[in-house]
N, CA, C and O atoms as a DFTB+ gen file, in Angstrom:
740 C
 N C O
     1  1      77.201      82.238      74.680
     2  2      77.706      83.598      74.790
     3  2      77.607      84.112      76.228
     4  3      78.470      84.861      76.686
     5  1      76.554      83.707      76.932
     6  2      76.360      84.170      78.309
     7  2      77.521      83.743      79.211
     8  3      77.907      84.491      80.110
     9  1      78.077      82.561      78.984
    10  2      79.192      82.069      79.813
    11  2      80.431      82.936      79.656
    12  3      81.204      83.069      80.604
    13  1      80.638      83.524      78.497
    14  2      81.807      84.381      78.282
    15  2      81.660      85.696      79.022
    16  3      82.657      86.265      79.466
    17  1      80.437      86.190      79.164
    18  2      80.200      87.479      79.800
    19  2      80.244      87.415      81.322
    20  3      80.317      88.457      81.973
    21  1      80.202      86.236      81.896
    22  2      80.229      86.078      83.345
    23  2      81.665      85.838      83.816
    24  3      82.487      85.324      83.058
    25  1      81.970      86.208      85.065
    26  2      83.302      85.876      85.594
    27  2      83.507      84.361      85.604
    28  3      82.601      83.599      85.942
    29  1      84.690      83.951      85.236
    30  2      85.004      82.521      85.212
    31  2      85.455      82.069      86.584
    32  3      86.043      82.855      87.328
    33  1      85.194      80.822      86.936
    34  2      85.649      80.314      88.233
    35  2      87.178      80.257      88.309
    36  3      87.862      80.180      87.289
    37  1      87.683      80.295      89.510
    38  2      89.128      80.299      89.730
    39  2      89.807      79.083      89.121
    40  3      90.935      79.180      88.639
    41  1      89.134      77.938      89.136
    42  2      89.793      76.722      88.656
    43  2      89.979      76.733      87.148
    44  3      90.870      76.043      86.652
    45  1      89.192      77.473      86.405
    46  2      89.412      77.593      84.957
    47  2      90.677      78.408      84.719
    48  3      91.530      78.016      83.922
    49  1      90.800      79.542      85.406
    50  2      92.008      80.364      85.280
    51  2      93.237      79.582      85.719
    52  3      94.283      79.643      85.072
    53  1      93.112      78.850      86.818
    54  2      94.233      78.052      87.312
    55  2      94.694      77.018      86.305
    56  3      95.894      76.836      86.102
    57  1      93.742      76.336      85.668
    58  2      94.100      75.348      84.646
    59  2      94.760      76.008      83.438
    60  3      95.704      75.457      82.870
    61  1      94.270      77.185      83.041
    62  2      94.871      77.882      81.907
    63  2      96.294      78.340      82.228
    64  3      97.194      78.211      81.399
    65  1      96.490      78.870      83.427
    66  2      97.836      79.279      83.837
    67  2      98.762      78.066      83.892
    68  3      99.916      78.144      83.470
    69  1      98.259      76.948      84.413
    70  2      99.053      75.721      84.466
    71  2      99.456      75.263      83.073
    72  3     100.599      74.860      82.857
    73  1      98.536      75.323      82.137
    74  2      98.840      74.910      80.764
    75  2      99.908      75.806      80.144
    76  3     100.828      75.317      79.488
    77  1      99.787      77.113      80.350
    78  2     100.783      78.041      79.805
    79  2     102.139      77.810      80.453
    80  3     103.156      77.777      79.760
    81  1     102.169      77.651      81.773
    82  2     103.441      77.446      82.464
    83  2     104.089      76.126      82.067
    84  3     105.311      76.054      81.944
    85  1     103.296      75.088      81.867
    86  2     103.843      73.804      81.410
    87  2     104.487      73.968      80.049
    88  3     105.584      73.462      79.810
    89  1     103.808      74.677      79.153
    90  2     104.365      74.913      77.823
    91  2     105.666      75.711      77.908
    92  3     106.637      75.385      77.224
    93  1     105.693      76.757      78.745
    94  2     106.901      77.562      78.889
    95  2     108.049      76.760      79.484
    96  3     109.200      76.926      79.079
    97  1     107.739      75.880      80.458
    98  2     108.795      75.042      81.042
    99  2     109.415      74.130      79.996
   100  3     110.635      73.981      79.932
   101  1     108.568      73.523      79.180
   102  2     109.083      72.643      78.133
   103  2     109.889      73.403      77.090
   104  3     110.798      72.840      76.480
   105  1     109.567      74.670      76.881
   106  2     110.291      75.493      75.913
   107  2     111.515      76.169      76.530
   108  3     112.287      76.825      75.831
   109  1     111.688      76.004      77.848
   110  2     112.841      76.600      78.526
   111  2     112.722      78.104      78.704
   112  3     113.736      78.801      78.736
   113  1     111.516      78.612      78.820
   114  2     111.279      80.052      78.956
   115  2     110.781      80.379      80.355
   116  3     110.217      79.527      81.041
   117  1     110.997      81.626      80.771
   118  2     110.493      82.135      82.042
   119  2     109.537      83.277      81.763
   120  3     109.778      84.105      80.885
   121  1     108.455      83.315      82.515
   122  2     107.444      84.349      82.344
   123  2     107.646      85.457      83.354
   124  3     107.987      85.198      84.508
   125  1     107.440      86.684      82.927
   126  2     107.477      87.828      83.819
   127  2     107.260      89.107      83.040
   128  3     107.772      89.256      81.931
   129  1     106.511      90.023      83.606
   130  2     106.205      91.269      82.904
   131  2     107.336      92.288      83.018
   132  3     107.591      93.020      82.062
   133  1     108.017      92.354      84.153
   134  2     109.042      93.383      84.323
   135  2     110.225      93.168      83.389
   136  3     110.921      94.132      83.068
   137  1     110.477      91.957      82.947
   138  2     111.559      91.706      82.000
   139  2     111.322      92.456      80.695
   140  3     112.269      92.776      79.977
   141  1     110.061      92.734      80.391
   142  2     109.745      93.460      79.165
   143  2     110.214      94.907      79.203
   144  3     110.473      95.497      78.154
   145  1     110.327      95.489      80.391
   146  2     110.840      96.854      80.486
   147  2     112.287      96.896      80.014
   148  3     112.680      97.807      79.285
   149  1     113.069      95.926      80.420
   150  2     114.466      95.847      79.975
   151  2     114.522      95.624      78.471
   152  3     115.340      96.230      77.778
   153  1     113.649      94.753      77.967
   154  2     113.627      94.470      76.539
   155  2     113.261      95.724      75.746
   156  3     113.885      96.021      74.728
   157  1     112.249      96.458      76.214
   158  2     111.840      97.679      75.501
   159  2     112.953      98.724      75.511
   160  3     113.170      99.403      74.508
   161  1     113.656      98.858      76.630
   162  2     114.783      99.793      76.671
   163  2     115.858      99.383      75.668
   164  3     116.460     100.232      75.011
   165  1     116.092      98.092      75.557
   166  2     117.068      97.594      74.598
   167  2     116.621      97.848      73.160
   168  3     117.426      98.223      72.307
   169  1     115.336      97.641      72.901
   170  2     114.792      97.885      71.564
   171  2     115.039      99.331      71.150
   172  3     115.387      99.599      70.000
   173  1     114.859     100.260      72.079
   174  2     114.999     101.684      71.756
   175  2     116.427     102.207      71.909
   176  3     116.641     103.419      71.897
   177  1     117.412     101.305      72.055
   178  2     118.807     101.707      71.991
   179  2     119.493     102.014      73.296
   180  3     120.578     102.593      73.277
   181  1     118.926     101.660      74.422
   182  2     119.562     101.952      75.708
   183  2     120.865     101.174      75.883
   184  3     121.704     101.549      76.703
   185  1     121.040     100.093      75.117
   186  2     122.260      99.303      75.218
   187  2     123.499     100.050      74.761
   188  3     124.616      99.644      75.082
   189  1     123.323     101.135      74.015
   190  2     124.463     101.933      73.547
   191  2     125.116     102.701      74.682
   192  3     126.303     103.020      74.615
   193  1     124.342     103.002      75.733
   194  2     124.895     103.785      76.834
   195  2     124.964     103.017      78.154
   196  3     125.535     103.513      79.125
   197  1     124.387     101.808      78.201
   198  2     124.386     101.039      79.447
   199  2     124.490      99.552      79.110
   200  3     123.661      99.020      78.372
   201  1     125.496      98.893      79.646
   202  2     125.722      97.478      79.343
   203  2     124.574      96.575      79.775
   204  3     124.359      95.527      79.166
   205  1     123.831      96.956      80.813
   206  2     122.720      96.146      81.291
   207  2     121.686      95.929      80.197
   208  3     121.053      94.875      80.140
   209  1     121.511      96.920      79.330
   210  2     120.521      96.831      78.263
   211  2     121.109      96.304      76.957
   212  3     120.405      96.219      75.950
   213  1     122.362      95.959      76.966
   214  2     123.025      95.463      75.762
   215  2     122.926      93.937      75.715
   216  3     123.780      93.231      76.251
   217  1     121.877      93.444      75.070
   218  2     121.671      92.011      74.913
   219  2     120.813      91.792      73.674
   220  3     120.297      92.747      73.094
   221  1     120.664      90.545      73.273
   222  2     119.874      90.217      72.083
   223  2     118.388      90.256      72.429
   224  3     117.820      89.249      72.851
   225  1     117.761      91.413      72.250
   226  2     116.358      91.584      72.601
   227  2     115.441      90.771      71.699
   228  3     114.306      90.481      72.077
   229  1     115.908      90.403      70.528
   230  2     115.047      89.650      69.601
   231  2     114.700      88.271      70.157
   232  3     113.687      87.681      69.780
   233  1     115.537      87.764      71.049
   234  2     115.239      86.471      71.675
   235  2     114.082      86.593      72.663
   236  3     113.515      85.584      73.084
   237  1     113.731      87.823      73.034
   238  2     112.642      88.067      73.985
   239  2     111.365      88.577      73.321
   240  3     110.454      89.044      74.005
   241  1     111.294      88.490      71.996
   242  2     110.094      88.979      71.288
   243  2     108.826      88.281      71.765
   244  3     107.766      88.903      71.837
   245  1     108.926      87.011      72.088
   246  2     107.755      86.260      72.541
   247  2     107.171      86.885      73.807
   248  3     105.953      86.923      73.975
   249  1     108.037      87.376      74.700
   250  2     107.572      87.966      75.952
   251  2     106.900      89.316      75.707
   252  3     105.997      89.706      76.447
   253  1     107.342      90.026      74.668
   254  2     106.673      91.274      74.301
   255  2     105.250      90.989      73.813
   256  3     104.349      91.804      74.007
   257  1     105.056      89.838      73.183
   258  2     103.716      89.447      72.747
   259  2     102.803      89.193      73.948
   260  3     101.592      89.394      73.859
   261  1     103.376      88.754      75.065
   262  2     102.597      88.554      76.285
   263  2     102.017      89.893      76.749
   264  3     100.847      89.971      77.121
   265  1     102.843      90.943      76.724
   266  2     102.370      92.269      77.124
   267  2     101.298      92.757      76.157
   268  3     100.255      93.253      76.583
   269  1     101.548      92.621      74.870
   270  2     100.564      93.030      73.869
   271  2      99.250      92.267      74.062
   272  3      98.172      92.857      73.990
   273  1      99.340      90.970      74.306
   274  2      98.148      90.160      74.545
   275  2      97.412      90.574      75.805
   276  3      96.182      90.549      75.833
   277  1      98.139      90.956      76.849
   278  2      97.511      91.417      78.092
   279  2      96.746      92.716      77.872
   280  3      95.623      92.875      78.350
   281  1      97.361      93.637      77.148
   282  2      96.700      94.913      76.877
   283  2      95.486      94.692      75.978
   284  3      94.405      95.213      76.254
   285  1      95.658      93.930      74.914
   286  2      94.561      93.660      73.994
   287  2      93.443      92.879      74.684
   288  3      92.266      93.195      74.506
   289  1      93.801      91.869      75.464
   290  2      92.808      91.082      76.192
   291  2      92.035      91.912      77.193
   292  3      90.820      91.760      77.321
   293  1      92.731      92.797      77.912
   294  2      92.054      93.683      78.853
   295  2      91.090      94.624      78.161
   296  3      89.986      94.867      78.648
   297  1      91.512      95.156      77.015
   298  2      90.633      96.050      76.248
   299  2      89.383      95.309      75.770
   300  3      88.263      95.797      75.919
   301  1      89.592      94.132      75.196
   302  2      88.452      93.354      74.697
   303  2      87.509      92.954      75.828
   304  3      86.290      93.025      75.680
   305  1      88.077      92.534      76.958
   306  2      87.245      92.129      78.087
   307  2      86.444      93.306      78.636
   308  3      85.265      93.162      78.958
   309  1      87.082      94.468      78.742
   310  2      86.404      95.631      79.309
   311  2      85.321      96.191      78.393
   312  3      84.281      96.658      78.858
   313  1      85.574      96.139      77.093
   314  2      84.650      96.790      76.169
   315  2      83.649      95.844      75.499
   316  3      82.581      96.285      75.076
   317  1      83.977      94.556      75.396
   318  2      83.103      93.651      74.647
   319  2      82.650      92.416      75.426
   320  3      81.670      91.774      75.046
   321  1      83.345      92.080      76.502
   322  2      83.015      90.858      77.228
   323  2      82.576      91.126      78.665
   324  3      82.656      90.239      79.515
   325  1      82.124      92.317      78.933
   326  2      81.711      92.669      80.292
   327  2      80.245      93.054      80.314
   328  3      79.728      93.691      79.397
   329  1      79.604      92.652      81.377
   330  2      78.229      93.069      81.617
   331  2      78.297      94.249      82.571
   332  3      78.942      94.169      83.616
   333  1      77.636      95.343      82.217
   334  2      77.637      96.502      83.098
   335  2      76.836      96.196      84.350
   336  3      75.613      96.058      84.307
   337  1      77.538      96.095      85.453
   338  2      76.875      95.862      86.735
   339  2      77.729      96.475      87.830
   340  3      78.931      96.676      87.655
   341  1      77.108      96.768      88.946
   342  2      77.866      97.346      90.042
   343  2      78.709      96.258      90.691
   344  3      78.280      95.108      90.791
   345  1      79.902      96.621      91.129
   346  2      80.791      95.620      91.724
   347  2      80.269      95.113      93.058
   348  3      79.592      95.841      93.784
   349  1      80.577      93.889      93.373
   350  2      80.172      93.281      94.629
   351  2      81.342      93.397      95.609
   352  3      82.134      92.469      95.770
   353  1      81.429      94.552      96.252
   354  2      82.522      94.837      97.178
   355  2      81.966      94.818      98.599
   356  3      80.872      95.322      98.853
   357  1      82.715      94.243      99.506
   358  2      82.310      94.142     100.903
   359  2      81.929      95.522     101.437
   360  3      82.660      96.491     101.233
   361  1      80.797      95.613     102.113
   362  2      80.294      96.905     102.601
   363  2      81.235      97.535     103.636
   364  3      81.305      98.760     103.734
   365  1      81.954      96.719     104.403
   366  2      82.917      97.264     105.364
   367  2      84.069      97.960     104.647
   368  3      84.554      98.999     105.095
   369  1      84.502      97.380     103.532
   370  2      85.578      97.985     102.740
   371  2      85.106      99.312     102.162
   372  3      85.837     100.303     102.191
   373  1      83.879      99.331     101.635
   374  2      83.317     100.564     101.074
   375  2      83.251     101.645     102.151
   376  3      83.604     102.796     101.897
   377  1      82.800     101.280     103.348
   378  2      82.713     102.242     104.453
   379  2      84.088     102.785     104.814
   380  3      84.243     103.989     105.021
   381  1      85.090     101.911     104.892
   382  2      86.450     102.347     105.232
   383  2      87.008     103.269     104.158
   384  3      87.625     104.285     104.477
   385  1      86.800     102.927     102.892
   386  2      87.298     103.778     101.809
   387  2      86.613     105.139     101.806
   388  3      87.257     106.162     101.575
   389  1      85.311     105.152     102.062
   390  2      84.591     106.435     102.107
   391  2      85.082     107.287     103.266
   392  3      85.141     108.511     103.147
   393  1      85.438     106.659     104.394
   394  2      85.954     107.425     105.532
   395  2      87.336     108.011     105.234
   396  3      87.746     108.983     105.869
   397  1      88.057     107.424     104.267
   398  2      89.366     107.946     103.863
   399  2      89.249     108.990     102.748
   400  3      90.260     109.524     102.292
   401  1      88.021     109.282     102.307
   402  2      87.828     110.317     101.292
   403  2      87.571     109.812      99.892
   404  3      87.560     110.605      98.950
   405  1      87.364     108.524      99.723
   406  2      87.088     107.953      98.404
   407  2      85.573     107.855      98.225
   408  3      84.971     106.816      98.497
   409  1      84.967     108.949      97.764
   410  2      83.509     109.017      97.626
   411  2      82.979     108.030      96.590
   412  3      81.822     107.618      96.671
   413  1      83.804     107.646      95.621
   414  2      83.346     106.730      94.563
   415  2      83.447     105.262      94.966
   416  3      83.130     104.384      94.163
   417  1      83.880     104.980      96.185
   418  2      84.020     103.590      96.631
   419  2      82.686     102.876      96.531
   420  3      81.658     103.405      96.953
   421  1      82.703     101.685      95.978
   422  2      81.499     100.883      95.825
   423  2      80.816     101.051      94.481
   424  3      80.004     100.215      94.086
   425  1      81.143     102.138      93.768
   426  2      80.547     102.372      92.452
   427  2      81.359     101.716      91.338
   428  3      80.828     101.414      90.270
   429  1      82.627     101.503      91.590
   430  2      83.528     100.888      90.611
   431  2      84.549     100.061      91.376
   432  3      84.728     100.240      92.581
   433  1      85.214      99.157      90.674
   434  2      86.230      98.344      91.335
   435  2      87.407      99.187      91.801
   436  3      88.006      98.899      92.837
   437  1      87.741     100.220      91.049
   438  2      88.859     101.090      91.390
   439  2      88.333     102.490      91.688
   440  3      87.616     103.054      90.862
   441  1      88.664     103.063      92.831
   442  2      88.185     104.413      93.137
   443  2      88.707     105.422      92.114
   444  3      89.907     105.481      91.846
   445  1      87.799     106.209      91.550
   446  2      88.209     107.162      90.516
   447  2      89.102     108.257      91.075
   448  3      89.860     108.866      90.321
   449  1      89.036     108.528      92.378
   450  2      89.906     109.540      92.976
   451  2      91.378     109.135      92.883
   452  3      92.257     109.995      92.845
   453  1      91.641     107.848      92.847
   454  2      93.021     107.366      92.794
   455  2      93.406     106.862      91.408
   456  3      94.570     106.954      91.018
   457  1      92.439     106.330      90.659
   458  2      92.745     105.725      89.373
   459  2      92.175     106.490      88.174
   460  3      92.287     106.022      87.041
   461  1      91.575     107.642      88.403
   462  2      91.055     108.465      87.320
   463  2      92.040     109.570      86.981
   464  3      93.106     109.668      87.590
   465  1      91.689     110.395      86.017
   466  2      92.578     111.483      85.596
   467  2      92.667     112.600      86.640
   468  3      93.560     113.443      86.554
   469  1      91.770     112.623      87.616
   470  2      91.801     113.660      88.647
   471  2      93.057     113.566      89.517
   472  3      93.432     114.542      90.167
   473  1      93.696     112.419      89.535
   474  2      94.903     112.241      90.347
   475  2      96.018     113.195      89.903
   476  3      96.890     113.556      90.693
   477  1      95.975     113.601      88.621
   478  2      97.013     114.489      88.091
   479  2      96.786     115.952      88.459
   480  3      97.645     116.792      88.189
   481  1      95.651     116.272      89.067
   482  2      95.343     117.664      89.379
   483  2      95.903     118.120      90.725
   484  3      95.876     119.313      91.030
   485  1      96.401     117.201      91.522
   486  2      96.956     117.612      92.818
   487  2      98.432     117.236      92.897
   488  3      98.832     116.180      92.407
   489  1      99.242     118.095      93.513
   490  2     100.666     117.770      93.688
   491  2     100.864     116.477      94.486
   492  3     101.776     115.701      94.201
   493  1      99.998     116.248      95.494
   494  2     100.104     115.027      96.298
   495  2      99.882     113.794      95.415
   496  3     100.604     112.805      95.543
   497  1      98.893     113.848      94.525
   498  2      98.608     112.716      93.631
   499  2      99.762     112.434      92.692
   500  3     100.140     111.278      92.502
   501  1     100.325     113.477      92.102
   502  2     101.456     113.307      91.187
   503  2     102.668     112.765      91.940
   504  3     103.372     111.888      91.440
   505  1     102.910     113.285      93.138
   506  2     104.030     112.800      93.952
   507  2     103.852     111.321      94.305
   508  3     104.809     110.549      94.245
   509  1     102.629     110.928      94.673
   510  2     102.361     109.523      94.979
   511  2     102.632     108.631      93.765
   512  3     103.215     107.555      93.902
   513  1     102.213     109.073      92.589
   514  2     102.460     108.292      91.373
   515  2     103.952     108.169      91.078
   516  3     104.436     107.086      90.749
   517  1     104.678     109.279      91.196
   518  2     106.116     109.253      90.919
   519  2     106.875     108.375      91.910
   520  3     107.676     107.528      91.516
   521  1     106.616     108.583      93.190
   522  2     107.307     107.791      94.215
   523  2     106.914     106.316      94.091
   524  3     107.771     105.436      94.168
   525  1     105.626     106.048      93.899
   526  2     105.169     104.671      93.727
   527  2     105.798     103.999      92.516
   528  3     106.199     102.838      92.586
   529  1     105.887     104.724      91.408
   530  2     106.507     104.161      90.205
   531  2     107.978     103.837      90.397
   532  3     108.459     102.794      89.955
   533  1     108.689     104.744      91.062
   534  2     110.116     104.500      91.334
   535  2     110.266     103.296      92.261
   536  3     111.121     102.439      92.035
   537  1     109.437     103.229      93.299
   538  2     109.533     102.106      94.232
   539  2     109.201     100.772      93.562
   540  3     109.868      99.770      93.819
   541  1     108.189     100.751      92.718
   542  2     107.841      99.512      92.009
   543  2     108.968      99.115      91.060
   544  3     109.356      97.948      91.003
   545  1     109.492     100.088      90.316
   546  2     110.592      99.794      89.394
   547  2     111.833      99.305      90.122
   548  3     112.437      98.308      89.728
   549  1     112.215     100.008      91.184
   550  2     113.379      99.602      91.971
   551  2     113.145      98.246      92.615
   552  3     114.026      97.386      92.612
   553  1     111.949      98.062      93.170
   554  2     111.646      96.802      93.856
   555  2     111.667      95.612      92.925
   556  3     112.203      94.560      93.276
   557  1     111.095      95.758      91.746
   558  2     111.087      94.615      90.822
   559  2     112.498      94.319      90.326
   560  3     112.832      93.158      90.091
   561  1     113.330      95.340      90.163
   562  2     114.714      95.113      89.733
   563  2     115.524      94.499      90.876
   564  3     116.298      93.567      90.660
   565  1     115.346      95.021      92.085
   566  2     116.088      94.538      93.247
   567  2     115.707      93.097      93.582
   568  3     116.557      92.306      93.993
   569  1     114.423      92.757      93.406
   570  2     113.952      91.407      93.704
   571  2     114.217      90.440      92.558
   572  3     113.932      89.248      92.677
   573  1     114.754      90.933      91.462
   574  2     115.050      90.052      90.328
   575  2     113.803      89.667      89.544
   576  3     113.794      88.652      88.848
   577  1     112.757      90.467      89.653
   578  2     111.535      90.194      88.906
   579  2     110.330      90.772      89.611
   580  3     110.412      91.238      90.747
   581  1     109.220      90.733      88.919
   582  2     107.982      91.301      89.453
   583  2     107.140      90.208      90.108
   584  3     107.536      89.043      90.147
   585  1     105.988      90.597      90.616
   586  2     105.121      89.650      91.311
   587  2     104.689      88.504      90.402
   588  3     104.665      87.350      90.829
   589  1     104.350      88.812      89.164
   590  2     103.909      87.736      88.266
   591  2     105.052      86.783      87.945
   592  3     104.852      85.571      87.875
   593  1     106.235      87.322      87.752
   594  2     107.382      86.468      87.436
   595  2     107.732      85.529      88.575
   596  3     107.942      84.334      88.366
   597  1     107.794      86.082      89.796
   598  2     108.137      85.247      90.949
   599  2     107.005      84.300      91.331
   600  3     107.237      83.112      91.557
   601  1     105.772      84.825      91.404
   602  2     104.661      84.018      91.892
   603  2     104.241      82.943      90.901
   604  3     103.847      81.851      91.310
   605  1     104.316      83.227      89.624
   606  2     103.877      82.239      88.640
   607  2     105.055      81.420      88.141
   608  3     105.037      80.192      88.230
   609  1     106.067      82.074      87.625
   610  2     107.187      81.351      87.020
   611  2     108.147      80.809      88.073
   612  3     108.536      79.642      88.016
   613  1     108.527      81.642      89.026
   614  2     109.507      81.222      90.023
   615  2     109.010      80.107      90.926
   616  3     109.738      79.151      91.193
   617  1     107.772      80.224      91.401
   618  2     107.227      79.168      92.259
   619  2     106.988      77.886      91.474
   620  3     107.123      76.789      92.018
   621  1     106.631      78.016      90.192
   622  2     106.463      76.832      89.352
   623  2     107.778      76.077      89.218
   624  3     107.794      74.848      89.157
   625  1     108.884      76.823      89.174
   626  2     110.214      76.207      89.067
   627  2     110.800      75.838      90.428
   628  3     111.953      75.419      90.519
   629  1     109.992      75.996      91.496
   630  2     110.399      75.668      92.866
   631  2     111.667      76.412      93.293
   632  3     112.563      75.824      93.899
   633  1     111.735      77.702      92.974
   634  2     112.897      78.509      93.312
   635  2     112.697      79.156      94.686
   636  3     111.717      79.867      94.905
   637  1     113.627      78.906      95.602
   638  2     113.554      79.476      96.952
   639  2     113.555      81.008      96.919
   640  3     112.783      81.611      97.664
   641  1     114.382      81.673      96.093
   642  2     114.330      83.141      96.051
   643  2     112.939      83.671      95.664
   644  3     112.523      84.725      96.145
   645  1     112.235      82.954      94.810
   646  2     110.889      83.388      94.435
   647  2     109.921      83.240      95.599
   648  3     109.049      84.088      95.789
   649  1     110.062      82.180      96.376
   650  2     109.212      82.009      97.555
   651  2     109.456      83.140      98.543
   652  3     108.509      83.692      99.103
   653  1     110.719      83.487      98.759
   654  2     111.059      84.581      99.665
   655  2     110.497      85.901      99.128
   656  3     109.965      86.709      99.890
   657  1     110.617      86.114      97.820
   658  2     110.095      87.342      97.217
   659  2     108.574      87.422      97.347
   660  3     108.044      88.486      97.667
   661  1     107.868      86.323      97.106
   662  2     106.406      86.320      97.196
   663  2     105.965      86.591      98.635
   664  3     105.008      87.333      98.857
   665  1     106.648      85.999      99.610
   666  2     106.336      86.283     101.013
   667  2     106.563      87.773     101.297
   668  3     105.765      88.407     101.988
   669  1     107.656      88.324     100.760
   670  2     107.925      89.755     100.917
   671  2     106.859      90.618     100.272
   672  3     106.486      91.652     100.826
   673  1     106.356      90.208      99.098
   674  2     105.284      90.962      98.437
   675  2     104.038      91.000      99.318
   676  3     103.412      92.049      99.472
   677  1     103.686      89.862      99.889
   678  2     102.492      89.807     100.734
   679  2     102.672      90.639     101.999
   680  3     101.770      91.383     102.385
   681  1     103.825      90.519     102.644
   682  2     104.075      91.303     103.855
   683  2     104.061      92.795     103.526
   684  3     103.472      93.591     104.258
   685  1     104.711      93.171     102.423
   686  2     104.701      94.574     101.995
   687  2     103.300      95.072     101.695
   688  3     102.961      96.205     102.035
   689  1     102.484      94.245     101.066
   690  2     101.102      94.614     100.784
   691  2     100.295      94.823     102.049
   692  3      99.511      95.767     102.146
   693  1     100.489      93.939     103.020
   694  2      99.786      94.085     104.300
   695  2     100.203      95.364     105.022
   696  3      99.362      96.077     105.571
   697  1     101.503      95.650     105.017
   698  2     101.998      96.875     105.652
   699  2     101.414      98.099     104.949
   700  3     101.000      99.056     105.603
   701  1     101.382      98.067     103.625
   702  2     100.844      99.195     102.873
   703  2      99.378      99.431     103.198
   704  3      98.976     100.555     103.501
   705  1      98.581      98.371     103.134
   706  2      97.133      98.526     103.319
   707  2      96.776      98.902     104.744
   708  3      95.908      99.749     104.959
   709  1      97.424      98.294     105.712
   710  2      97.010      98.499     107.099
   711  2      97.738      99.637     107.808
   712  3      97.210     100.189     108.774
   713  1      98.937     100.001     107.353
   714  2      99.691     101.052     108.041
   715  2      99.867     102.314     107.197
   716  3      99.539     103.410     107.651
   717  1     100.378     102.171     105.983
   718  2     100.709     103.341     105.172
   719  2      99.506     103.964     104.471
   720  3      99.403     105.189     104.411
   721  1      98.606     103.159     103.947
   722  2      97.448     103.675     103.213
   723  2      96.617     104.634     104.060
   724  3      96.267     105.714     103.585
   725  1      96.291     104.269     105.308
   726  2      95.539     105.240     106.134
   727  2      96.320     106.521     106.419
   728  3      95.725     107.588     106.569
   729  1      97.656     106.423     106.496
   730  2      98.459     107.635     106.747
   731  2      98.489     108.549     105.522
   732  3      98.461     109.772     105.653
   733  1      98.547     107.944     104.327
   734  2      98.619     108.724     103.094
   735  2      97.281     109.367     102.736
   736  3      97.241     110.438     102.130
   737  1      96.201     108.712     103.112
   738  2      94.886     109.231     102.719
   739  2      94.052     109.559     103.932
   740  3      92.914     110.008     103.795
């Protein structure tokens, strides 16, 4: 039981991802979370007003189970398979976050000022969430998939567009963290 409560080494996760991707390749399926947004819109009837959502969503039921499994797995891990302990975050990162106004840095993996319900109490926080959500939605649609789809499924299939997208994700992340994040906070 103790082994389940501890973080698993990277190579266990890597082997599990490899096994899942091998199975999906043999079944002729592609993995990606953003595809589920299109499927959910189709389920709720968006295909009646927009041709993009008019497709056989029942063929994508398996991918909806991936989302359900992710949510259920995260809940189980957080509530039943976690040991309450303080996160091991680099002290330089904690210092930088505290200088940007994140007083909870170092107490949790995610600063509560940005990931707690307090974000909804300020117009700036709500605006950041709205703009960020639109940019993520537009970006995943424009790139033909999300980070998980390109990095896991696309690179597994040796697709050049996925390699370009993953490089773009990393460059965008670096720009956000080093240039935009300090300006926003």
